[in-house]
N, C-alpha and C positions, 0 to 999 in steps of 0.2 A: 227636161230636168237637167240640172247642171250641178257639177261638182267642182269645187275649187281645189285644184291640185297645185302643189308647188314642188317642183323638182329642184335638185341642187343646181345652182347657177353655173353655167359653163362659159368660160371666157375663150375657150378654144373649141373648135368644131371637132366632135368625136363621132365616129361611125359606130353605132352600138346595135347590138342584136337583142337587147332585153325586151321583154314583153311590154306592150303599150300600157297595160294596167299595172305594171310592176313598178310604179313610181313611188317615190316617197310621198306620202300623202299629206295633204294639208288638213288642218283641223277644222275646216269650215266647210259647210255644205251649202250648195246653192242650187236651186232648181228653178229659177225663175224662167218661165217659159217664154221663149220668144217665138211667137208664131210667125211673124214676118220680120224677124231680125230686129224687132224693137223690144221694148222692155216692159216690165210690169206696169200696172196702172199709174204708179206714183213716179215713174221715171219718164223723162221726155222721150219722144220717138227717137229710135235709133240709139238710145243709150243701152248699155248692157244690162240685162236682167234676165232675159229669157234663157231658158233651158240650160242651166249649168249646174253641175253638181260639184261641190268642192270636196274633194276627197281629202281626206286626211289620209286621202283625198278625195277621190275620184271625183259626183255625181258627184245642181244644178245643180249657190244656189246657189248659182248662183251662189250662194255661193259659198255654201259650206259643205264640203264633202269630205268624207273620210275614207280612205282605203285601208284595207286591213294590213296588219303587220304579218300576216301569215301568207304563205306562198300562194294559195289558191282558194281564197274565200273572200266573199264580199258581204259579210253579214256582221251582226253585232259580235259574233264570235270571231270575226276577222275584220276588225274595223279600222285598220290603219295600214293600208296596202304598202307592202314593202317593195324594195327594189332588188330583184335577183341579181346575182353577180353578173357583170357584163362579160359575155363570152369573147368579144373581140372589141378592140378600139384602136383608132389611130388618130393622130393629131394632124390637123390641117391649119394652115395659117388663117387667122380669123380677121375679116375686115371690120367687124363691129360686134361688140359683146351682145347687144340686144338681138341682133340678127342671128348670131350663133346660138344664143339661148333658144330662140324660137325654132331654128332649124333642128336643133337637138331634141326639143320637146316634141315636135311633130314626128320626127324620126322614131322616137321611142313609144309615143302614146297615142298616135292617131288611130281611130277605129279603122279607117280605110288604109290598110297597109300597102295598097297599090298607089297611094298618093295621087288619086285621080288619073291613074294610068301613066304616070311619068316617073322617070328615074330621079330619085330625090337628091342624089349627088349632083346630077346635071342641073337640077333646079337651083341648087345652092349657087352654082357658078353663074347661071343665067341671070338670076335676080340680084346678085351682088355685083354685077358688072359695073365698073366705074366707081365703086366705093373704095375710098382710101382707108387702109387698115387703121390709121391713126386719126381718122376724121372725128371731130367732136360735133359735127353738124347732125344733131339728132333728128332734124326734119328729114334729111336725106336717108339716114339710117332707117328711120321708121317707115318711110315711103317704100324703101326696098323690102322691109319686113312685111308690110301690108300686102305688097304685090306677091310676095312669097306665099303668104297664107291664102290669098285670094286664088292662087293657082290650084288649090285643093278642090275648088268647085263646090264648096260646102257653105251654104248661106249662114250656118250657125257658127262657123269658125271665123274668128276675126281678132284684130288687134284693138286694144282699148287704150285711149289716151289717159293721162293722169286723172282727169276729172271723172271720167267714166269708171275707172278702176276704183277711185275713192268712193263713188256712189254705191258700189257693191257692198259697202260696209253696213247697209241696212239689213243685210242677211248675216252679219257677224254675230254669232251666238256667244262669243266671249265678251265683246264690247270694248276692246282696247286697241284694235287695229293691228293685232299680231297674228301671224299665221304659224301654227305649230305643225310639226310633222316628225315622224320617226327618222333618226339618222340611219341611212342605209347600211352602215357598218356596225355601229354600236347599239342601234335600236333605241338609243336615248331620245327623248322628246326634245327637239330643238326648234329654234326660230327658223322657219324655212324660207322666208322671203323678207325683203325689206319692209319694215312697218309702214303703214299708211302715213303719209306726210301729216305732221301736226297731231297725230293720234297720241293717246296716252303712252303707248309702247314706244313711239318715236321720241317723245319728250323724255321718257325714262332712259333713253339711250340703248334700247335693245338692238342687237345686231344679228345679222344672219349667222347661224352657226352656234349662237349662245345656247347652252343647255338649260332646259327648264327642269330642275331637279324635283320641284314640288309645286303644287297649285293649292293655295290656301292651307298649307301645312301637310297636305296629303301627297306622298311621293308618287312620281309618275312612272317609276320603273315597273315594267311588266304590265302596264295598262295601255289600253287602246284609246284612240281619239274619242270614240263613243263614250267610254268610261269617263273621260274628263268632262265632256259636254253634259253627260247625265249628272255628274257631280255638281256642275254649276247650275243646272236646271232645278236642283233641289231648293235653291234659294235665288229665284230669278230676279228678285227685287234688290239684291245686294248692290250697293253703290260702288263698292271697290272690290278689287281682287288682288291677291298677293302671289307673285311668282317668286320662287326661290331660284335664282339664276347662278350659273357658273360660266365664266368666260375664260376659255383656255385653261391654264393651270391655276387660275385665281381661286381663292376660297369662295364658296357659295355666299350669296348675299340676297336679302329679301328686298323685293321691289313692289311697293304698294302703288297700284294704279287705279284711277277712277274709270268706271265703266260708263260708256256714253252710248245711249240709244235715242238721242234727242230728236233725230229726224225720222224715227220710225213710228208709224201710227199703229194704234191697236186695230188689228184686222178682223176682230171678232165682234159681232153684235148678236144679241139673243133676246128671247122673251118666251113666256108661256103663251102660246098662240091660241089655245082653246082647251076647254074641259068638256068632254062628251058625256052624254047620259049614261053610257055603259061603264063609266069610271076611267076612261082613257084621258090622261092629261098630257098634252103634247108640248114638247119643248122644241122651239125653232131656233137653230143656230146657223148664222151665216159666216163664212170665212172668205174674206176679200182677197187675201194673198197669204203666202207662207213666208212671213218674215221672221225676224228674231224674237218677236213677241208672241207669235201665234200659239206656241205650246202652253206657256203659262196662262195666257189669256183664255184659251179654250178650256184648260183644266179648271180654272176659276169659274168660268161660265157653267160648265157641266156640274160642278159641285153645288153651285147656287141652285140650278134647276133641280138637282136631286133633292136638295133640302126643301124644295117646294112640292115634293112628291110627284114629280114628272115621271111618267112610266112609258113614254113613247117619244121618239125623236125624229126630227128632220134636219139633216146636215146639208146646207145649201152651198155648193161650190160653183154655181153657175157664174160664168164670166171671170172665174179665178184662173189667171194664166200660170200660176205656179209660185215658186219661191224657193225656200230652202229645202232641199231634198231630205236632209237630216230631220227637219221638222215633220215632214210627211210620215216618216217612219216612226218618229216619237209619238205623233198624234195617234197613229194606228194602235199604239200600245196603251192608249187610254180606254180602248174598247175591247182589246183582246190581249192575252198574255202569251209571250213566247211563241209567236206564230210567224211563219215566213211572210214577209211584207213584199219583197220583190227580188228578182234575180237580175244581176247586172253582168253583161257579157262583153268582154273586150275584143279587140281586133284579132287576138290569137285564140279566141274561144274560151278563155279562162272565165269561169262562172263564179261570181262573188255573191253570196246570199246575205240579204239583210233580214234580220228577224226583229220582231218587236221586243220591248223590254219585258221583264218578268214581274208579275205581281204589282203592276201600277194601274190596274183598271179602275176607272172612276165611276162608271155607271154599270148597273146590273146587266150582265150578259144576256139575260132573258128579255130585256126591254127591246121591243122592235125598233128598227132604225131604217129610214129611207134616206138615200143620198140623191140630191137633185143635181143634175149635170146638164150642160148644153155645149154647143160648138165652141164656146169660149173657155171651157174647162180644159186645161192643158197641163202636161208635165206633172208637177207634184200633186196637182188635183187628181190626175189619173193614177198616180202611184197609190195615193190614199184610197181612192174609189176601188181600184182593182184589188188592193189588199183586203179591204173589208168584204167585198162581194165574194172573192174566191175563197175566203175563209168562212163563208156562210154567216157573216156578222151583219150584213146590210143588203138591202135591195136597191138597185139603181133605177132612178126614174128621170124622165126628161127626154132630151135629144142626144144623139150620138156626140161624144166628146171630141175634142180637136184631133187627137191622134199624134202626139209627139212622144215617141218611144226612144228617143236618142238622149244620150247624156253628154254634157259638155263639162270639161274641167276648166277652171280659171287659174291661170298661173301668174304669179307676180314676177315681173322682170326687174333686173337690178336698177334700171333707169327710172323706175316708178310707173312704167306702163304695165299693161297686162295682156295676156293671151287667153282667148276663149277657144277651146279646141274640142271637137267631138271625139270622145275617147271610148264610148261604149254605147250599147243599146240595153234597154231593160225589158224584162218580161214580167207579167203578172204572176202571182203564185201558181196559177194553173198552167203557166208556160205560154201564155198568149202574148204575141208580139202586136202591140196596138199602134205601132208607128204607121202613119198615114191611113189608119183604119179607124182608130178611136175605140172607145168603150161603148158598145151598143146597150142601151138601157133594157132592163127587164120589163118596165112599164113605161108606156109612151107619155109624152107631155100632155097630150089631149085627154088622157085618162086620169091624171092625178095632179098636175101642176096648175097654179094660177096662170092667167094669161099675161100678167105683168112680170117683168124681170125682178130679180132679187133686190136690186138697189132701190126699188120703189117702196117706201114705207107702208107697212100694214098690208096693202093689196098684194105686194110681191111676196109676202110671207104667209099668205093664206094657205093653211094646211088642211082645210076642211074636206078636200077631195081625196086625201090619202086614206086608203083602206088598210088600216093597221092589222086587221084580222088576216087579210091577204098577205101582208108583209110577214107576219108571224108564221103563217103556213109555209110561205116560200122559204123562209130561213130554216124551218124545221125539216123541210124536205130536201134541203141542200145537203150535199155530201162533201165535206172539206177534205 
């Protein structure tokens, strides 16, 4: 799972003691899982997609994560992680802003606060050796930065070039290429990182530090990142969005921007798979990845199936490597109201709890539901599966899932590159750490699933072996 977090850009190296999760959060979540350091299905190998939560930050997806504005919570009631006051800081000459930004971000937010058993101050000196403070050679600067991050010994933490960072926008739940976060001092929602090149936000002239006073006429004061994303999800097909912006002491101005999701495919496919003699009408729904379209697409699919009197469901996330962490939490809210979806724990042990939204359930809570998983189901798929099972809302079937219980944040750097950094681990609502273990199914593949994978039409979505009476009984006997 990945979160995309954006902390204030530092042009000078500062030694800080603030909590790794206490960063200003970015308003995008991303949890694309990368099981081997590559990306989700639609991104070339070794491109970033896997396992990132963009916090608004924190968690995948990849890149849209939000961390809460409250000191110690990681839930919808604490959705925009704030930055506690720095207890100490000192300034050191900086050889390169991108290098310093990265060093600072790792110092503050890395889950592994031992930095792979090394002194992080010494690492700064070691990997910046030979860099001229005034150098404009970005290749040398980024090579040093890449080596610095590689010294963490974490296959999920890495530096993104401009193209890879831009590709993360498939998880942009806003659609204009802007990253929003709470100002650490004023708590106002601001532009937290340079807009993606040539995006609507970039073309509109938005700058880091600009204050977003309102979104579509609704003031942002006192609201969390989840609140804003939920507001936009109420009208997912809107082609434009209006930010009321304030730069410095200037008067607020309205900026109308076109939302772009042109490269994002609909990840949801569905059908009524069968009608049984006992009156059970089964709806089969497959989710290929958790991108920016998954929530509205799934909601539409479920409503259509409900209109056809479907009363039992199979949710297929086999081979789904993850995507937007925020989307996994939002999707859980289509099946259950105001329930704990996941716990996210940072390097200092701070526990941030994510809850599902209230009163947005789409299907009858009494309708039995099975979730199909396999070894390719990772990150956001595991967040969703764990949330529904631990809350007694679904039964897991298939093979043990991949087991990626770490959260990465994606940070935008001033030079247009990005940093993916492991900042936390997550637990299921029952407190289970699934990292390197996976989610063990309640019912085996041999007992309930078709032999063909989910991407094979019809055969792969054969639900005839699912015993929904057993599913109903298991759900009723479960204690959430």
